[in-house]
Each structure stands twice: as structure tokens, then as C-alpha cells.
C-alpha positions as CSV (number, residue, x, y, z in Angstrom):
1,M,-17.1,32.0,-15.9
2,S,-16.4,28.0,-16.5
3,A,-19.2,25.4,-15.1
4,E,-17.8,23.7,-11.9
5,T,-20.9,21.9,-10.7
6,I,-22.2,19.0,-12.5
7,A,-25.7,20.6,-13.1
8,Q,-24.0,23.6,-14.2
9,V,-21.8,21.2,-17.1
10,L,-24.9,19.3,-17.7
11,K,-27.1,22.6,-18.7
12,E,-24.4,24.1,-20.4
13,Q,-23.9,20.9,-22.8
14,A,-27.4,20.3,-23.3
15,A,-27.3,23.1,-25.9
16,L,-25.4,20.3,-27.9
17,G,-29.4,18.9,-28.1
18,E,-29.2,15.9,-30.4
19,K,-25.8,15.1,-30.6
20,T,-24.2,11.6,-28.8
21,F,-22.5,11.8,-26.0
22,V,-22.0,8.2,-25.4
23,V,-22.4,4.9,-27.3
24,I,-22.5,1.6,-25.5
25,D,-23.0,-0.8,-27.9
26,D,-26.5,-0.4,-28.8
27,D,-27.3,1.7,-26.3
28,R,-27.4,5.6,-27.3
29,L,-27.6,8.8,-25.1
30,T,-27.6,12.2,-26.4
31,Y,-26.8,15.5,-24.9
32,A,-30.1,16.6,-24.3
33,G,-31.2,13.5,-23.2
34,A,-28.8,13.4,-20.5
35,E,-30.0,16.4,-19.1
36,E,-33.6,15.9,-19.8
37,R,-33.5,12.2,-18.5
38,S,-31.5,13.0,-15.0
39,R,-33.8,15.9,-13.9
40,K,-36.6,13.2,-14.2
41,V,-34.2,11.1,-12.1
42,A,-33.4,13.7,-9.6
43,A,-36.9,14.8,-9.0
44,A,-37.6,11.5,-8.1
45,L,-34.8,11.3,-5.7
46,I,-35.7,14.7,-4.0
47,A,-39.0,13.3,-3.6
48,A,-37.8,10.2,-1.6
49,G,-36.3,12.3,0.7
50,V,-32.5,12.3,-0.9
51,G,-30.9,15.7,-0.8
52,R,-27.3,17.6,-0.4
53,G,-25.0,15.2,1.2
54,S,-27.1,11.8,0.9
55,R,-25.0,8.9,0.1
56,V,-26.5,7.2,-2.8
57,A,-24.4,3.8,-4.0
58,M,-24.7,2.9,-7.6
59,L,-24.6,-1.1,-9.1
60,M,-24.5,-1.0,-12.7
61,G,-22.4,-1.4,-15.7
62,N,-21.4,1.2,-18.6
63,S,-24.8,2.1,-19.7
64,S,-27.0,5.2,-20.6
65,E,-28.8,4.0,-17.1
66,F,-25.6,4.7,-15.4
67,A,-25.2,8.2,-17.3
68,V,-28.5,9.4,-15.9
69,T,-28.2,7.9,-12.7
70,F,-25.4,9.4,-11.5
71,F,-25.8,12.9,-13.1
72,G,-29.3,12.6,-11.1
73,I,-27.6,11.8,-7.7
74,T,-25.0,14.5,-8.4
75,R,-26.8,17.4,-9.7
76,I,-28.6,18.0,-6.9
77,G,-25.6,17.6,-4.5
78,A,-26.3,14.1,-3.3
79,V,-22.8,11.8,-3.3
80,A,-22.5,9.0,-5.8
81,L,-21.2,6.0,-5.0
82,P,-20.5,3.5,-7.9
83,F,-19.9,0.1,-6.9
84,S,-18.0,-2.5,-8.8
85,T,-20.4,-4.7,-10.7
86,M,-18.0,-8.1,-10.2
87,S,-18.5,-7.5,-6.3
88,T,-19.4,-10.2,-4.2
89,P,-22.3,-9.8,-1.5
90,H,-19.5,-9.9,1.0
91,E,-17.6,-6.9,-0.3
92,L,-21.0,-5.2,-1.4
93,A,-22.1,-5.6,2.3
94,G,-19.2,-4.2,3.5
95,M,-18.7,-1.3,1.0
96,L,-22.9,-0.2,1.9
97,A,-21.8,-0.4,5.9
98,R,-18.4,1.5,5.9
99,A,-19.6,4.4,3.7
100,D,-23.0,4.7,5.5
101,C,-24.7,4.5,2.6
102,E,-28.9,5.7,2.8
103,Y,-29.9,4.8,-0.7
104,L,-29.0,1.9,-3.7
105,I,-30.0,2.7,-6.9
106,A,-29.2,-1.0,-8.9
107,A,-29.5,-2.2,-12.4
108,K,-32.0,-5.2,-12.7
109,A,-29.4,-7.4,-14.1
110,Y,-25.6,-7.3,-15.6
111,R,-24.1,-9.9,-17.7
112,G,-26.1,-12.4,-16.0
113,R,-26.3,-11.1,-12.4
114,D,-29.8,-10.5,-10.9
115,F,-29.1,-7.6,-8.6
116,R,-32.2,-8.2,-6.5
117,E,-31.3,-11.8,-5.9
118,V,-27.8,-10.8,-5.1
119,L,-28.9,-8.0,-2.6
120,T,-31.6,-10.3,-0.9
121,G,-28.7,-12.1,0.2
122,V,-26.7,-8.7,0.8
123,L,-29.5,-7.5,3.2
124,G,-31.0,-10.9,4.4
125,Q,-34.4,-9.7,3.3
126,E,-36.3,-8.6,0.2
127,P,-34.9,-4.9,-0.5
128,D,-38.6,-3.4,-0.8
129,G,-39.7,-0.3,1.0
130,L,-38.4,1.3,4.1
131,L,-35.5,-1.0,4.9
132,M,-34.0,-1.6,8.8
133,V,-30.7,-3.9,7.9
134,P,-28.8,-4.5,11.4
135,D,-25.6,-4.4,9.7
136,I,-26.0,-1.5,7.5
137,P,-27.9,0.8,9.4
138,T,-27.9,3.8,7.5
139,L,-29.7,1.6,4.3
140,R,-33.0,3.3,4.0
141,R,-34.4,2.6,0.0
142,V,-33.0,0.8,-2.5
143,W,-34.4,1.3,-6.7
144,F,-34.1,-1.3,-9.7
145,G,-33.6,0.2,-12.6
146,V,-33.2,3.7,-13.6
147,D,-36.7,3.6,-15.1
148,S,-38.3,3.2,-11.7
149,L,-37.4,6.5,-11.0
150,E,-38.0,8.3,-14.3
151,S,-41.1,7.3,-14.7
152,Q,-42.3,8.8,-11.9
153,D,-43.3,12.4,-13.1
154,A,-42.0,14.4,-10.0
155,P,-41.8,18.0,-10.7
156,D,-39.2,19.7,-11.7
157,A,-38.6,23.1,-9.4
158,P,-37.1,21.6,-6.5
159,V,-34.5,19.8,-9.0
160,L,-33.9,23.5,-10.7
161,A,-33.6,24.8,-6.9
162,A,-31.3,22.2,-5.6
163,D,-29.0,22.5,-8.7
164,A,-28.5,26.1,-7.7
165,Q,-27.7,25.4,-4.4
166,V,-24.7,23.2,-5.1
167,T,-20.9,24.1,-5.2
168,P,-17.6,23.4,-6.5
169,A,-16.7,22.3,-2.8
170,D,-19.6,19.8,-2.3
171,T,-18.4,16.0,-2.5
172,M,-19.3,14.7,-5.8
173,V,-18.1,11.3,-5.6
174,L,-16.9,8.4,-3.3
175,V,-14.8,5.6,-5.2
176,H,-13.8,2.9,-3.5
177,T,-10.0,1.5,-4.0
178,S,-7.8,-1.4,-2.7
179,G,-5.7,-0.3,0.2
180,S,-3.0,-2.1,1.9
181,T,-5.4,-3.2,4.4
182,S,-8.1,-5.8,3.8
183,A,-10.8,-3.1,3.8
184,P,-11.3,-1.1,0.6
185,K,-11.2,3.0,1.2
186,G,-13.6,5.3,-0.1
187,V,-11.9,8.1,-1.7
188,I,-13.5,11.4,-1.4
189,H,-13.4,13.6,-4.7
190,T,-15.6,17.0,-5.0
191,H,-17.3,18.7,-8.0
192,G,-14.7,21.7,-8.7
193,Q,-12.0,19.2,-8.1
194,V,-12.9,17.2,-10.8
195,I,-14.5,19.0,-13.5
196,R,-11.3,21.3,-13.5
197,N,-8.6,18.3,-13.4
198,M,-11.0,16.8,-16.5
199,R,-10.9,20.3,-18.0
200,R,-7.0,20.3,-17.8
201,Q,-6.3,16.6,-19.1
202,N,-8.8,17.4,-21.9
203,A,-6.5,20.5,-23.0
204,T,-3.4,18.3,-22.4
205,R,-4.6,15.8,-24.7
206,G,-6.1,17.7,-27.5
207,Y,-9.7,15.9,-26.5
208,T,-12.2,18.5,-28.3
209,P,-15.7,18.3,-29.3
210,D,-14.5,16.7,-32.6
211,E,-13.1,13.9,-31.2
212,V,-14.5,10.2,-30.7
213,L,-13.1,8.7,-27.7
214,F,-13.2,4.3,-28.0
215,A,-12.5,3.6,-23.9
216,N,-13.8,0.2,-22.1
217,A,-12.7,1.2,-18.9
218,P,-15.6,0.3,-16.5
219,W,-17.4,3.6,-15.3
220,F,-17.4,2.4,-11.3
221,W,-13.2,3.1,-11.2
222,V,-12.0,6.3,-11.6
223,G,-10.2,5.7,-14.5
224,G,-13.5,5.4,-16.5
225,L,-15.7,7.4,-14.7
226,A,-13.0,10.6,-14.8
227,Y,-10.9,10.0,-17.8
228,S,-13.6,8.7,-20.2
229,F,-17.2,9.4,-18.9
230,L,-17.0,13.0,-17.1
231,A,-14.0,14.3,-19.5
232,T,-16.2,13.5,-22.6
233,L,-19.1,15.5,-20.8
234,I,-17.0,18.4,-20.3
235,A,-15.0,18.2,-23.9
236,G,-18.7,17.6,-25.5
237,A,-17.4,14.7,-27.5
238,R,-18.7,11.2,-28.3
239,L,-17.7,8.3,-25.8
240,L,-17.8,4.7,-27.3
241,C,-17.6,1.4,-25.0
242,S,-18.6,-2.1,-25.3
243,S,-19.1,-5.5,-23.2
244,A,-19.8,-7.6,-26.4
245,R,-17.9,-9.9,-28.2
246,P,-14.4,-9.0,-30.1
247,A,-16.5,-9.2,-33.1
248,D,-19.2,-6.9,-32.1
249,M,-17.1,-4.4,-30.9
250,L,-15.0,-4.1,-34.1
251,D,-18.3,-3.6,-35.7
252,L,-19.1,-0.7,-33.3
253,I,-15.6,0.7,-34.1
254,E,-15.5,0.5,-37.9
255,R,-19.0,1.9,-37.5
256,E,-18.6,4.7,-35.0
257,R,-15.3,5.4,-35.9
258,P,-13.0,6.7,-33.2
259,T,-10.1,9.1,-33.5
260,M,-8.9,8.4,-30.0
261,T,-8.6,5.3,-28.2
262,N,-7.5,4.6,-24.0
263,G,-7.6,0.8,-23.3
264,V,-5.9,-2.1,-21.6
265,A,-4.0,-5.1,-23.0
266,S,-6.5,-7.6,-22.7
267,T,-9.0,-5.5,-24.6
268,M,-6.2,-5.0,-27.4
269,L,-5.1,-8.6,-27.8
270,A,-8.8,-10.0,-27.8
271,L,-9.6,-7.2,-30.8
272,E,-6.2,-8.4,-32.7
273,Q,-6.5,-12.1,-32.5
274,D,-10.6,-11.9,-33.7
275,P,-10.6,-13.6,-36.9
276,S,-12.4,-11.1,-38.4
277,F,-9.8,-8.6,-37.6
278,A,-7.7,-8.5,-40.7
279,G,-10.8,-7.1,-42.8
280,R,-11.4,-4.4,-41.0
281,D,-10.6,-1.0,-41.9
282,L,-9.5,0.8,-38.6
283,S,-7.2,3.8,-40.7
284,F,-9.2,6.2,-38.4
285,M,-7.8,5.8,-35.5
286,R,-4.7,8.3,-34.8
287,R,-4.0,8.6,-31.8
288,G,-4.0,6.7,-28.3
289,N,-2.6,3.4,-26.9
290,L,-4.6,0.5,-28.8
291,Y,-1.3,-0.2,-30.8
292,P,-1.8,-3.6,-32.4
293,I,-5.0,-2.3,-33.7
294,M,-4.3,1.1,-35.0
295,P,-2.9,1.5,-38.4
296,P,0.7,1.0,-39.2
297,E,1.8,4.2,-39.8
298,V,1.1,5.8,-36.1
299,R,2.1,2.4,-34.5
300,P,5.2,2.5,-32.2
301,K,8.5,0.4,-33.4
302,D,8.1,-0.6,-29.5
303,P,5.3,0.4,-27.4
304,E,8.0,0.6,-24.4
305,L,9.2,3.7,-26.6
306,R,5.7,5.8,-26.2
307,H,5.1,7.7,-23.0
308,N,3.1,5.3,-20.8
309,L,0.4,7.3,-18.2
310,L,0.1,6.9,-14.2
311,G,-3.3,7.1,-12.9
312,M,-4.8,6.6,-9.6
313,T,-7.9,6.7,-7.4
314,E,-6.3,9.0,-5.0
315,A,-5.4,11.4,-7.7
316,G,-8.7,11.7,-9.6
317,S,-7.4,9.6,-12.4
318,V,-4.1,10.6,-14.7
319,C,-1.4,12.3,-12.5
320,I,1.5,11.6,-14.7
321,V,1.3,11.8,-18.6
322,G,3.8,12.2,-21.5
323,D,3.6,15.1,-23.8
324,S,4.4,13.6,-27.2
325,E,2.6,11.0,-29.7
326,D,6.2,10.3,-31.1
327,D,8.8,7.3,-30.4
328,L,11.1,8.6,-27.6
329,P,14.9,7.8,-27.7
330,E,16.2,5.0,-26.3
331,E,17.3,6.5,-23.3
332,M,13.9,7.2,-22.3
333,R,12.5,3.6,-22.7
334,G,9.6,3.2,-20.3
335,S,9.0,6.7,-19.2
336,Y,5.4,7.6,-17.5
337,G,6.0,11.7,-18.6
338,K,5.9,14.5,-16.4
339,P,3.3,15.3,-13.8
340,V,-0.2,17.0,-15.1
341,E,-0.8,20.3,-14.5
342,G,-2.3,20.5,-10.9
343,V,0.1,18.3,-9.2
344,D,3.3,18.5,-7.5
345,I,5.5,15.9,-6.9
346,R,8.5,14.5,-4.7
347,V,10.5,11.3,-5.2
348,V,11.7,10.7,-1.8
349,D,13.5,8.1,-0.2
350,P,11.3,6.3,2.2
351,E,14.3,5.8,4.8
352,T,15.7,9.2,5.0
353,E,12.9,11.0,3.7
354,L,15.3,13.2,1.4
355,D,14.5,14.0,-2.2
356,G,16.4,11.8,-4.8
357,P,16.5,10.6,-8.2
358,E,14.8,7.2,-6.9
359,G,12.1,6.6,-4.3
360,E,8.6,7.0,-3.2
361,L,6.2,8.9,-5.2
362,W,4.6,11.8,-2.8
363,L,2.0,13.8,-4.5
364,R,0.0,17.1,-3.5
365,G,-2.6,19.5,-5.0
366,P,-6.3,20.5,-6.2
367,N,-6.5,17.1,-8.3
368,V,-5.6,15.1,-5.3
369,M,-8.5,13.5,-3.2
370,Q,-9.9,15.5,0.1
371,G,-9.1,11.9,2.0
372,Y,-10.4,8.9,2.7
373,Y,-14.2,8.5,4.1
374,G,-14.0,8.1,7.8
375,R,-10.3,8.9,8.1
376,E,-9.0,11.9,9.6
377,R,-6.6,14.1,7.5
378,H,-3.4,13.2,9.5
379,D,-4.1,9.7,8.8
380,T,-4.0,10.4,4.8
381,F,-1.7,13.3,4.3
382,D,1.5,14.4,6.4
383,D,1.5,17.9,8.2
384,E,2.7,19.4,4.5
385,G,-0.3,18.1,2.8
386,W,1.8,15.6,0.9
387,Y,0.1,11.9,0.1
388,H,2.4,9.1,0.0
389,S,1.6,6.9,-2.8
390,G,3.5,3.9,-2.1
391,D,4.5,3.7,-5.7
392,M,8.5,3.5,-6.4
393,F,10.0,6.1,-9.0
394,T,13.0,7.1,-10.3
395,V,13.3,10.9,-11.8
396,D,15.7,11.7,-14.9
397,A,17.3,15.3,-15.2
398,Q,14.6,16.5,-18.0
399,G,11.9,15.5,-15.2
400,Y,10.7,12.5,-16.5
401,C,9.0,9.7,-14.3
402,Y,10.0,6.3,-14.2
403,F,7.4,3.6,-12.7
404,K,9.7,0.9,-10.5
405,G,7.5,-0.7,-8.6
406,R,5.5,-0.7,-5.5
407,T,6.6,0.3,-1.6
408,G,4.0,-1.8,-0.2
409,D,2.5,-4.8,-2.0
410,I,-0.6,-3.9,-3.9
411,I,-1.0,-5.5,-7.3
412,R,-1.7,-4.0,-10.3
413,T,-3.9,-6.1,-12.7
414,A,-5.4,-5.4,-16.0
415,G,-6.1,-2.0,-14.5
416,A,-7.7,-3.1,-11.3
417,Q,-5.7,-2.8,-8.0
418,V,-5.7,-6.1,-5.8
419,S,-4.7,-5.7,-1.6
420,P,-2.9,-9.2,-1.3
421,R,-4.0,-8.7,2.5
422,E,-7.9,-9.2,1.3
423,V,-7.1,-12.0,-0.7
424,E,-4.9,-13.9,2.3
425,G,-7.4,-13.1,4.6
426,V,-10.2,-15.0,2.7
427,L,-7.4,-17.7,1.3
428,S,-7.4,-18.3,5.4
429,D,-10.5,-18.4,5.9
430,V,-11.6,-21.2,3.4
431,T,-8.5,-23.4,3.7
432,G,-9.1,-23.3,7.9
433,G,-6.4,-21.0,8.4
434,R,-3.6,-22.0,6.3
435,T,-1.1,-19.0,5.5
436,A,-0.7,-18.1,2.5
437,L,1.4,-15.1,0.7
438,V,-0.4,-13.1,-2.0
439,I,2.0,-11.5,-4.6
440,G,2.2,-9.9,-8.0
441,V,3.8,-11.5,-10.7
442,P,4.8,-9.9,-14.1
443,D,2.3,-11.0,-16.7
444,E,2.5,-9.6,-20.2
445,K,-1.2,-9.3,-20.8
446,R,-2.2,-8.1,-17.3
447,G,0.9,-6.4,-16.2
448,Q,1.0,-8.1,-12.8
449,A,-0.6,-11.8,-12.5
450,V,-2.3,-12.5,-8.7
451,T,-0.6,-15.6,-7.6
452,A,-0.9,-17.1,-4.1
453,V,2.1,-18.9,-2.5
454,M,0.5,-21.5,0.2
455,V,2.8,-22.2,2.9
456,G,3.2,-25.7,3.7
457,S,4.2,-29.1,2.4
458,E,0.8,-29.9,1.4
459,P,-0.5,-29.8,-1.9
460,V,-4.0,-27.7,-2.8
461,D,-6.8,-28.7,-4.8
462,E,-6.5,-25.4,-7.0
463,A,-10.0,-26.1,-8.6
464,A,-12.1,-26.4,-5.1
465,L,-10.2,-23.5,-3.8
466,T,-11.1,-21.5,-6.8
467,A,-14.4,-22.3,-6.4
468,A,-14.6,-21.2,-2.9
469,L,-12.6,-17.9,-3.4
470,R,-14.9,-17.0,-6.3
471,E,-17.9,-17.0,-3.8
472,R,-16.1,-14.2,-1.8
473,L,-13.8,-12.5,-4.0
474,S,-14.3,-10.4,-7.4
475,P,-12.9,-12.4,-10.4
476,Y,-9.9,-10.0,-10.9
477,K,-9.0,-10.6,-7.3
478,V,-8.9,-14.6,-7.5
479,P,-5.2,-15.7,-8.0
480,R,-4.2,-17.4,-11.3
481,R,-1.5,-19.6,-10.1
482,F,-1.1,-21.5,-6.4
483,L,2.4,-22.4,-5.5
484,T,3.3,-24.5,-2.4
485,M,6.4,-23.3,-0.2
486,T,8.0,-24.5,3.0
487,E,8.4,-22.1,5.8
488,D,12.6,-22.9,5.0
489,E,12.0,-22.3,1.5
490,L,10.4,-18.7,1.6
491,P,13.2,-16.0,1.3
492,L,13.9,-13.8,3.9
493,L,15.6,-10.1,4.6
494,S,18.1,-9.5,7.4
495,S,15.4,-8.2,9.5
496,G,13.5,-11.4,9.1
497,K,10.6,-10.5,7.0
498,I,9.9,-12.2,4.0
499,D,11.4,-11.0,1.1
500,L,8.7,-10.4,-1.2
501,K,10.2,-9.1,-4.1
502,K,12.3,-12.2,-4.2
503,L,9.1,-14.2,-3.9
504,A,7.6,-12.5,-6.5
505,E,11.2,-13.5,-8.6
506,I,11.1,-17.3,-7.2
507,A,7.3,-17.2,-8.7
508,S,8.0,-16.2,-12.0
509,E,10.5,-18.8,-12.5
510,R,8.4,-21.3,-12.0
């Protein structure tokens, strides 16, 4: 029987011994090391009172520290809540409170951010000892650096007992995603759900123990966590990622020789534009989507003639993917492929709720989340168990899917999701109540660029406004452009509501 909990997978893959599991620049972790070090972390957590169902937040970037912390939490049945390292104090406080976090393990620092200093501001006190924080009443303890747990030399026996009690139905992870409201929602995924999903995904894309994957997505988001990090653990393969400058990233790629790639446009362009790129030997990269830096013989004549893939936090990563590495016929330009095994879909007209060739994508199946933390099931799924994604799709006669936009207004920028209402709320705060409309405008590098339309005739000080927003929002949420429009200039629908699609078209032309 296949392993269906993190503890079972770790013990199974520990047999790979000193085979490298992950490489993050100069930081390496073997399969044996992942099991051994996470066991020490788990032992220290149990000694501190962490148990099955405890909610343990994480604040750290891609690293061996992240790996052994995540495994140490989840192998004993506690729930990991990875937070973005870009989160502002305001965002961190909100997530800690809404998710009822009991414990937090943070890196000492990441990319110049001192997390002790950050969290002292969040909590309003030094984050030492037993905590009592009025606005986060469940939080009891914060640790800085996983070495503070590994060094405790707590006994193994309780870990082995806890490992054995975890079931596939237990919650493994709660990942925050931007929703249509201002507050990010916590998406619940279980051990069995994620592990079975990634096992199926690995079979679909041919991700085997012999492969080396370069994928730079952050592990605190589901794309990096599931489709890269956990998929690699399950495959017994090797994962590479980097936060270095482009030349050093290319050094890593040349040295480690990835056979597969999965990246975003901003990474591709940075590598392709590096002065050292022309002299690099990257002939070993045969599969993936980093087309500009892959050998000419495996590049598409047009990237739009290769299947893309669609993933979402609620679907546990990828839910629609292509089944071919070859160029598509012109009539299939822009196809995302077909639903992955384990996901059923409907394409439904939002007005009539009838199935058709174009409409909102609905999903159902074992890959789909258990629900949102703190919300009842009927607030998330309909009576037949369908999750209404908010993505508009068309489906052709062969069943291939084509993304057309959003029924709502979530902005997808450089692999991240941004809630316009969240940004609009902060804009209102920092401008003393001025109305703002935040939209996504098509952008070659990012997919969509976050753009703010400030309503009124008075111009704005973009530099000052940007600086104020950066105090409250993660960098990717801060608008890259600001436009000013009077109320009379705003395009309206027949209902009198603002036509956001037309507004985005106007903004893209300015």
C-alpha cells in the first residue's frame, strides 16, 4: 500500500539515503537528512505541547530550514500554515488571528528582513516565552530558527508514536489565498488528498526519480509547495531553486543540470537578459516552460502553441494541464489542456447555470480542498459539491479548456493572486477616503499588472502613495500604475455598475 501521510512518505524515501532532495543555492538537504532532522524538530515540538491538530504557522523562504520545519510539523499530525515572507505586519497579524494559530516558527531573517523585529511589532511585545496577545488570543509560542528546535535533543519515542497515529484524513496544511473579500482565506488540504494528487500529477508529467526539476515558485504558495516541493519528495527526484542574482542562478542551473523546468515569465526574462547567458551550455533542459533559455530544438515556434496549465490553491495545485510537449495546431492556440485525473469540471453560464461551451469553471473531486477555515461547507460548495472557481473558460469539442478571464475581479500577477478589494481598502485608508478602483491590466511579463484608478480630478503623488502602500501591503499587491479618472469618465454597465472589463481596456490604452 502506498504511503499516504507525510510521516509514511518521509520514512519510505529515507531509504534513498544521501541522495539530494533539494538544492537552494548553496543550501542542500538529502532524503535521509530530511527524515532525521524533521524527527528532531517534531520531538522538540511535542515536548513543547504541539500535537495532532495544533496549528503551527511558518514564516520562512525556500530552504532546508523550511523543509525540515514543514515535515516536523506535519509528520506528527499538526497543521502547517506557511505564510508569505513578503507579508506586512498588518497581514501577518490578520492571518495569525483568523487562523487561530497556536505556534509560529520563523526564520531569524530572510532577504534583509529581521523577523524578530517584524514580529515584535506585530505582537506588541517581545516574542519570548509564553505569550498572551489580546488580538491573537490563541498564540502561545514563537521560535526563531529551526536550529533552536533541532538542538533540544528531545526523545524520539513520542515522535514515532505520533507518526503512527496520523491518518490520510488529517489536515496537513492550511494555505492562505486571496479571495473576493479583503481578508485572505485559509484553504484546508489533508495528507491523503495532497499526496495522492501529487502522485497522479507526477505520473501525468513523467516526474520520476531520475529527473531534476528547476522550479523557483515559493513554497509558501500551493504551486511551489505541492507541485514542486512535495511532488519531488513523492517522486524521489531532485529539486532546484534559487533566490540569487541571474548570473548565480545560471551557475546553479549549469552545475546541477535540471532536466525539467517550471517557472514564471519574470524569471525567464531575467535569465535570458543576463550578459553571461550567451555563453551558457543549457542543452540538458528538455522539458518544461522556460522556453527562452531551453535548447532551440525543444522550444516552441510560439509559446501560445504549447499547452499551458492552470492551478489554484483550492484545487491543491494544478487542475487543468496539457498532455503533449509538442506544438499545437493553430486552432488550439492558448489551450490549457484537460482536467487532471481526480478533477471533474463543468463550464456553466453564470446567469442560467446551464452547461455550455463558455462559462464559469466549476470543480469537484478528491483533489479539491476540504473547505475554507472557519467557514461552513455550504458557504464554499453548492448542494452537489461543486466549487465555483470564478474563472471563465471555453471548452472545445475535444474537451480542451481555454481561460477567458474572471467572473469576479481577482488579479493574477507573476504567479500571485491579488484581491482588488483588499488593495482598495488600504488605498482608501492612506488617502483619507478617496475612492479607488483596482484592476488587472494585461502585462507581457506578469500576466496582469495591478493598476489603481483614482476617482476624482486631483492628481496623486505616486511616489508617496507607493511608499505608504508598501507599509501595509506585500510588494506584489502594490499597484504598478496609477491613473486618475473623474466619475463621469468611468464606463458603466446598463445596470449602472462600473464596467471593470471596459475600465481595464481603457487603462491598457493609456
